[in-house]
C-alpha positions as CSV (number, residue, x, y, z in Angstrom):
1,M,-4.6,24.9,6.8
2,N,-7.8,23.5,8.0
3,T,-7.7,20.0,9.9
4,I,-9.8,17.3,8.7
5,L,-9.3,14.9,11.9
6,D,-8.9,15.9,15.5
7,I,-8.6,13.3,17.8
8,R,-8.3,14.5,21.8
9,D,-7.5,12.2,24.7
10,L,-8.7,8.9,23.2
11,H,-8.9,5.5,25.4
12,A,-10.2,2.8,23.6
13,G,-9.9,-0.9,23.5
14,Y,-11.6,-4.6,23.6
15,N,-13.9,-5.8,25.9
16,Q,-12.9,-3.3,28.9
17,A,-9.4,-4.0,28.3
18,A,-7.3,-0.8,27.8
19,V,-5.5,-0.6,24.5
20,L,-5.2,2.9,23.6
21,E,-4.7,5.7,26.5
22,G,-4.9,9.3,25.6
23,I,-4.0,9.3,22.0
24,S,-4.1,13.2,20.9
25,L,-3.4,13.8,17.0
26,S,-4.2,15.9,14.1
27,V,-4.6,15.5,10.3
28,S,-4.8,18.7,8.2
29,N,-6.4,18.7,4.6
30,G,-4.3,17.5,2.0
31,E,-1.6,16.2,4.7
32,I,0.0,12.6,4.5
33,V,0.6,11.5,8.3
34,S,2.1,8.6,9.2
35,I,1.5,6.3,12.8
36,V,4.4,4.5,12.9
37,G,5.4,1.9,15.4
38,A,6.1,-2.0,16.5
39,N,3.9,-4.9,16.3
40,G,0.8,-4.7,18.4
41,A,1.8,-1.0,19.5
42,G,-1.9,-0.2,19.3
43,K,-1.6,1.3,15.6
44,S,-4.8,-0.8,14.1
45,T,-6.8,0.0,16.6
46,L,-6.4,3.2,16.3
47,L,-7.7,2.9,13.2
48,G,-10.6,0.9,14.5
49,A,-11.6,3.4,17.1
50,I,-11.4,6.4,14.4
51,T,-13.5,4.1,12.3
52,R,-16.4,3.2,15.4
53,L,-15.2,-0.4,15.1
54,V,-13.5,-0.4,18.4
55,E,-15.3,0.5,21.7
56,V,-14.2,3.9,22.8
57,T,-14.3,4.8,26.5
58,R,-13.0,8.2,26.7
59,G,-11.6,11.6,24.5
60,S,-13.3,12.3,21.4
61,I,-12.6,12.3,17.5
62,H,-13.8,15.1,15.1
63,F,-14.1,14.7,11.3
64,D,-14.2,17.7,8.9
65,G,-15.6,19.5,11.7
66,V,-18.5,17.1,13.1
67,D,-17.7,14.8,16.3
68,I,-17.8,11.4,15.2
69,T,-17.1,9.8,18.4
70,T,-20.7,8.0,18.5
71,I,-21.4,7.8,15.3
72,A,-22.5,4.8,13.8
73,P,-19.3,3.3,11.5
74,H,-21.6,2.5,8.2
75,R,-22.6,6.2,8.5
76,L,-18.7,7.0,7.9
77,P,-17.9,6.0,4.5
78,A,-20.9,8.8,3.1
79,M,-19.3,11.4,5.4
80,G,-16.1,10.8,3.3
81,L,-14.1,8.5,6.1
82,V,-13.0,5.5,4.1
83,M,-10.7,2.8,5.8
84,V,-8.8,0.4,3.9
85,P,-8.0,-2.9,5.9
86,E,-4.6,-4.4,6.5
87,G,-4.5,-7.4,3.4
88,G,-7.3,-5.3,2.0
89,R,-9.7,-7.9,2.0
90,L,-10.9,-8.1,-1.9
91,F,-14.1,-10.2,-2.8
92,P,-11.3,-13.0,-4.8
93,F,-14.3,-14.7,-6.7
94,M,-15.5,-11.4,-8.2
95,T,-13.5,-9.3,-11.2
96,V,-11.5,-6.2,-10.1
97,Q,-14.2,-4.3,-12.1
98,E,-16.7,-5.5,-9.9
99,N,-14.6,-5.1,-6.8
100,L,-14.1,-1.5,-7.6
101,E,-17.9,-0.8,-8.4
102,L,-18.6,-2.2,-5.0
103,G,-16.9,1.3,-3.7
104,Y,-18.8,3.6,-5.4
105,F,-22.0,3.6,-3.5
106,S,-23.7,7.6,-4.1
107,R,-27.4,7.9,-4.9
108,R,-26.1,9.2,-8.2
109,S,-26.2,8.0,-11.8
110,R,-25.2,5.4,-13.3
111,Q,-23.3,7.6,-15.8
112,D,-21.9,9.2,-12.9
113,A,-20.6,5.6,-11.4
114,K,-19.3,4.6,-15.0
115,D,-17.4,8.1,-15.3
116,R,-15.8,7.5,-11.7
117,L,-14.9,4.4,-12.2
118,E,-13.1,4.8,-15.4
119,E,-11.3,8.3,-13.8
120,V,-9.9,5.4,-11.2
121,I,-9.0,3.2,-13.5
122,S,-6.8,5.7,-15.3
123,L,-5.0,5.7,-12.1
124,F,-3.9,2.8,-12.0
125,P,-2.9,0.9,-15.0
126,V,-2.1,-2.1,-13.7
127,L,-6.0,-2.6,-12.8
128,A,-6.6,-1.5,-16.0
129,E,-4.7,-4.5,-17.7
130,R,-6.5,-6.7,-15.1
131,R,-10.3,-4.9,-14.8
132,E,-12.3,-8.4,-16.4
133,Q,-9.5,-10.6,-14.2
134,L,-10.7,-12.1,-10.7
135,A,-9.2,-10.4,-8.0
136,G,-8.0,-13.7,-6.1
137,H,-5.5,-14.1,-9.1
138,L,-4.0,-10.8,-8.8
139,S,-0.7,-10.7,-6.8
140,G,0.0,-8.9,-3.6
141,G,0.8,-5.9,-4.5
142,E,-2.3,-5.9,-7.3
143,R,-4.7,-6.7,-4.7
144,Q,-3.1,-3.9,-2.5
145,M,-3.9,-1.4,-5.3
146,C,-7.1,-3.0,-6.1
147,A,-8.4,-2.4,-2.3
148,I,-6.8,1.4,-2.6
149,A,-8.7,2.1,-5.7
150,R,-12.2,0.4,-4.7
151,A,-12.0,2.8,-1.6
152,V,-10.8,5.9,-3.8
153,M,-14.2,5.1,-5.5
154,S,-16.2,7.1,-3.0
155,R,-14.4,9.8,-3.6
156,P,-13.1,10.3,0.2
157,K,-11.9,13.0,2.0
158,L,-9.7,11.1,4.3
159,L,-7.9,7.8,3.5
160,M,-6.6,5.4,6.1
161,L,-4.2,2.7,5.4
162,D,-3.6,0.3,7.5
163,E,0.0,-1.6,6.9
164,P,-0.6,-1.5,3.2
165,S,3.5,-2.5,2.6
166,V,2.4,-6.0,4.8
167,G,3.6,-9.2,2.4
168,L,5.3,-7.3,-0.6
169,S,8.3,-7.3,-1.8
170,P,10.6,-4.1,-1.3
171,M,9.8,-3.3,-5.2
172,M,5.9,-3.6,-4.8
173,V,6.1,-1.5,-1.7
174,G,8.1,0.9,-3.3
175,K,5.3,1.1,-6.3
176,V,2.5,1.3,-3.4
177,F,3.8,4.3,-1.7
178,E,4.4,5.8,-5.0
179,L,0.4,5.6,-5.5
180,V,-0.5,7.0,-2.2
181,E,1.8,10.1,-3.3
182,A,0.3,10.5,-6.5
183,L,-3.4,9.8,-5.2
184,A,-2.5,12.8,-2.4
185,R,-1.7,14.7,-5.3
186,H,-4.5,14.3,-7.4
187,E,-7.4,13.6,-5.8
188,G,-6.5,16.1,-2.9
189,L,-6.6,13.8,-0.4
190,S,-5.4,13.3,3.3
191,I,-3.9,10.3,4.2
192,V,-3.1,8.7,7.4
193,L,-0.6,5.8,6.8
194,V,-0.2,3.1,9.5
195,E,2.8,1.3,9.1
196,Q,5.5,-0.9,10.9
197,N,8.1,0.1,8.0
198,V,8.8,3.0,9.6
199,E,11.6,4.1,6.8
200,E,9.2,4.1,3.9
201,A,6.5,5.6,6.0
202,L,8.4,8.4,7.0
203,E,9.8,8.9,3.6
204,L,6.3,9.4,2.1
205,S,4.7,11.7,5.0
206,K,4.7,14.9,6.3
207,R,4.2,14.7,9.8
208,A,4.4,11.3,12.0
209,Y,3.3,9.6,15.2
210,V,5.2,7.3,16.7
211,V,3.3,4.9,18.9
212,E,4.1,2.8,21.6
213,H,2.3,0.2,24.1
214,G,-0.9,2.4,23.4
215,R,0.6,5.9,23.5
216,I,2.2,8.3,21.4
217,V,5.7,8.7,22.5
218,R,7.2,10.7,20.1
219,S,5.6,13.2,17.1
220,G,6.9,15.7,14.7
221,S,8.0,16.6,11.1
222,S,8.9,13.4,9.3
223,D,12.4,15.0,8.7
224,E,13.1,15.1,12.1
225,L,11.6,11.8,13.4
226,R,13.7,9.9,10.6
227,S,17.3,11.5,11.9
228,D,16.6,10.8,15.4
229,P,19.0,8.3,16.5
230,A,16.6,6.4,18.9
231,L,14.1,6.0,16.6
232,Q,17.0,4.8,13.9
233,A,17.7,2.5,16.6
234,A,14.6,1.5,17.5
235,Y,13.0,0.7,13.9
236,M,15.4,1.5,11.1
237,G,18.1,-0.8,12.0
238,A,20.9,1.7,12.6
């Protein structure tokens, strides 16, 4: 299976303050990989480094065979690398449909944009019912779905989700994760899932990395990690 994301010996941080030290990981085409750990472990900083929003001081990031370590952030979505930040960050005074249309930035025809909108809407039935509603009036789970749908509009190769379960009820967390799994199947997406909800993340993903204090301390199949007594005690309340 081909590798779509390959990170080697990555060091990154803010204003010369180191946060990540020696991160190495990979994601294969069509694979769901979780990055789990406690709040403040460096998970979101890692996504920021991959998307070039956080300064990389050492190491390399290759995406789809291209070294993107020094590429400007605004060029990445067109290459197929898209992130949904924590909270989604929708435009609350725009409709659901208008928010989704912002995710389509291809130079193709207006008809192609319309076709893609209908295709994405069909994958998110709840958004089809809310398409003319202001995004600010959506529930937390609906906002998260809208943010993911907006990202999918651009036909990404790799979708990175930063804490999609934050602030959601357990039932809605399950629905969002079911949607992510369905997207991976339907769109052939590779997905990086950053989560504090370790149990749900390991249930969804094939492989996982455990981050503590800016370093990867464990990695392996999600099944192996889910049955690890130390991991259960630290993150799953066992």
